[in-house]
N, C-alpha and C positions, 0 to 999 in steps of 0.2 A: 103621256107618250102617244105619238101619232100611230094610226093604224097603217102600218107601212105596206101591207098587202093592197090596201085601197089606193094609197099614194102612188105606188110604182105600178100597180096594175097586174101583178103576178106574185107568185111565191107563197110560202108558209112562214112569213115573218111573225114574230111574237108581238101581240099587244094584249093589253089588260081590260078585263070586263069587271068593273067594280060592283059586284052583284050584292054585297052586304057589308055593313060597317066593319072595317078592320080586315077585310079579306078581298082577294081579287082572283078571278079566274085567268090563268095565263092561257091565251088561245094561240094555236099554232096555225096561222091562216084561219080556217073556219072550224078547226078541230080543237077539242079541249085538251090541253097539255098537262097542267096541274093547277091545283089550287095553292095560293101562297098567302101568307099573313102580312100584316102592315110592316112588320119588322124587315121586310125586304126593301122597303122604300122609305120608311120613316126614320130619318137619321137621329133624331132626338130619342125616339123610343129605343132604338138600337143601343144607344149610350146608357140608357137606364138599365136595359136588360144585361148588359156586359158588366156594369158595375156590381151586380150581384155576385159576380165571380172575381171581383178585385181586378178586373182587366179594364184598362181606360183608353187604350190606343187600338185602333182597328186598321188593318190594310184591306181596302175595298176594291172590288172590281165587278164587272158584269157577269151575269150568269152565262155559262157556256152556250147555251142554246141560242144566245143573241149574236154569236159570232157571224153567222150568215155568210160563211165562205162561198157558199153555192150561189149567191146573188150575182147580179151584174157588178162589176168593180165599183163604178162610180156610185151606185145605189148603197153598196156596202160601205163606202166612204161616208156617205150622207148619214147613215145610221151610226157609224163608228163616231163621227163628229158629235152627234147628238149625245151619245152615251158618255163620251170623254168629257164634254162640257158639263154634263150633269154631275159626274164624279168630281171633277175639278171644283164645281160650285160647292159641293159638300165639304171638300177639303178647306176651301177658302173660308167658309162659314165657321168651321171648327179646326183651326190649323194645328192645335195641339192634341186633337183627338183622332183625326183620320189622316191616312196616308192613301193615295190613290194610284191605281194601275189603269191603264188604258186598253183599248182594243183597236186593231188595225185591219184593213182589208188584205189578208195575207195571200189572197189569190192574185193580187197585182203588186209586184214589188215596188213599182215606181209610186203608186198611190200610197202603199204602206209607209214607205220612207218619208213621203211628203207629211203624212200624219204623225210620224215619229217626231219630226222636228216641231210640229205644232204641240204635240204632247209635252215635250220638253218645255216649251214656252209657257204653258198653262199650269205647270207645276207638278205634273204626275211624275212618279218615280220609276215607271217601267211599263210593261205590257203584259197581258195575260194572252196566251195562244193555245190553240188546240194541239192534241197530240199527233194529229195528221191534218192535212189540208185537202179536203175532198179526196180522201183515200191516198193521197201522196204522202210518203214519208218526208220527215223534216229534213232529211239528208239531200233532197232533190236540189240541184244546183240553182234553180230559180228562186229558192228561199234564202240562199246564202247572203246576197246583199242586204236583206232585211236584218239578219244577225249581225252582219258587219256594221250596219249603221247603228244598232243598238250598242254595240261595243264602243264605237266612236262617240256616240251621244251619252255614254255612261248611263244607259237605261237597262234596268234589270228585266228579267223574263220570268214569268210564272207559266209552266206548262201544265195544263189541266186536261185530262182525258175527255175526248168527245168523239162523236161519230164512230162509235166503237165497232171494231171488226166483228163480223158475224152477228151483229145486233138483230137483224131481221129474222134470222133462224133460231134465235134463243130468247124470245120474248117472255116465255113462261118463267115463273119463279124470280123475276126481276134480275135475271142473269146478266143482262148488259151492264148493269150497275155493280153487281157483286163480283162478276168474273171478268167481264169485258173491260171495265175501267182499269183494274190492276194491270191487265195484260197490255192495254193501250199505253200506259205509262212506261212499261218496260220497252215497248216498241219505240217510243220517243226517245228514251235514254239511249238505246242501242243505235238508233238512227243517227243521233248526234255524235256518238263515239265512233262508230264505223264509217260514218260519212266524213270524218276528220274535222268537223266543225270546232270541237273543243281544241283540237291540235292547232288549227289555223287561227283561232280567235281566243287565245289563252286568258284574256281579260274579260270575256263574256261571262256574265253572272246569271246562271240558270237555276231555278228552283222547280222541283217536280212535286206535284200534289200527291197526297195520300202516301207519304213516306217513301216515295219511289215505286209504289205498286208491288209488283212481284219481282222486281229487279234483284233485290238482295237474296231472295230465296233461290233465284235461278242463275246467279253470277257464276257459280262453279260451272254450271253446264254451258253458259255462254263463253267463259274462258276456254273450257275444253273444246268447244266448237272452233273457236279461233285457232287453237293449237292444232287440232287434228285435220281440219279443212281450211287452211289459209287461202286456198285457191277459190273458196266461196265466200269466206268471211273477211279476210284482210285485203280485200282488192282495192279499197280506197284509202286505208289507214293501216300501216303495219304495226302499230303500237298495240300492245296487249291491253284489252278492256280494263283489266283490274288497275292499270296504271292511273285511271281517271277517278278512282275512288278518292274523294276528298277535293275534287275539282269542281264539284257542283253541290247545290243544296237540296234537301228534301224537306217536307214539312212533317210534323209529328203525329199525324192522324193514323194511328195503327189500331186504335181501340183494343189494344192488347199490350199490357206491360212487358211480357216476355219478348214480343216482337220489337217494341221500341228499345229495349235493352240490347237486342241483337243488332238493330241499326246504329245505336250509339257505338257499340264495339266495332262496326264495320266502317263508319264514316266519321265518328267523333261528334260530340254535342255541339261544336262550333259550326257545324254544317247542318243542324237540324233546327228549322224555323218553327215557331209556335203556330200551328194550323188548327182551324176549327170547322171549316165549311159551314159555319153558321150562316142562316138559320135552318138549314135543310136537314131532314131526318137522318141521313147517313152521316151527318157531321158529329163532331165532338161537342154535343150541346151542354155538357157539364163544364165546358170551357177549361180543360186542363186538370180536372180533379184527378184523373187516374195518374197523371204525371206528379202531381203533389203528393199522392199517396205512395209513390214509389220511393224506395230507400236510395235515392240518387245523391251523389255529393252536390253540395250547394252550388259549386261552379257549373256543373251540368245543368241544373234547373235554371241558373241565371242565363246561361247560354241559350237554351231552348226558349225561354220565356221573353228574352229581348235581344241579347247581343248577336245572336246569329242572324236575326232579321235586320238589325242595324247594318251588319256587314254585307248581307246580301243586297240591300238597297244602297249601300255605300253612302250612308248618311254622314253629313259633316259633324263635327264635334258640337256645334251650336245646335244642330237639329237633334242630335242624341240627348243633349241636356234637356231640351224643350220637352221631348216625349218622355224622358226618365222622370221629369218633374211632374208630368200629368198622371204618371202611374204610381 
């Protein structure tokens, strides 16, 4: 992977220092970000590790720190093209084992839409985006054409929290990851609801990471705010937020059977995709064991482990059969 900071002459782009066998340092500009293992880039190793948990098909995308929405738009497009070509190459090499999502320069709608068309051509099934774009909510009008293009191109969207609100003031105790990320996901869901994006684009297929963050635990408060202060909340969309339950997907990463059971009761298993955040420490690195151990009906487990993802990605019957045969 190129050293983008040297290539472009500015910024804190991510590059890798391969300092010892099987590991690399992720450098953010000239600062150490985190150490990662080979399973972040070795597609064959990932397959072997996943097979230990009877899982044979993976949906892959770039790590959110690579989004680089802060960069100059054309530079971010260059980076996005590199990452998307890499993911597409893995999918092409292992067509029955990998499904790919791309990334686009969200800070420039015209360039983002251009890359969406290319993403479609190279075989990726959607994109992953951040929960906000340079601190702007996803409801901002300049992002709407990107969502509209995703609907028109039949591309799915995964929203992953990043650039967490309050991050600089709560560095201790890993709070940006433990508290900021669930709040960011709720911010993204509410932005798309209150901004009317789901209302205007009913065929848009959006999935929110980490089981929707803190959205389900705060939906009662959100709805109450909509009811008691519509002058502040319902200014762009007069529809009750609870009406959108079941109109989007969330993944299964709760780390808590009771919480997952609650989410199933709220949204139904047909809208819960099997998520892992593998191979990072906060992920479900036992790859669904807590779900297998739950006393869920067979149909709920089948929905979570495969059918919900097939529906979110809108895979064809032929594609579904190919991936089902692989697993």
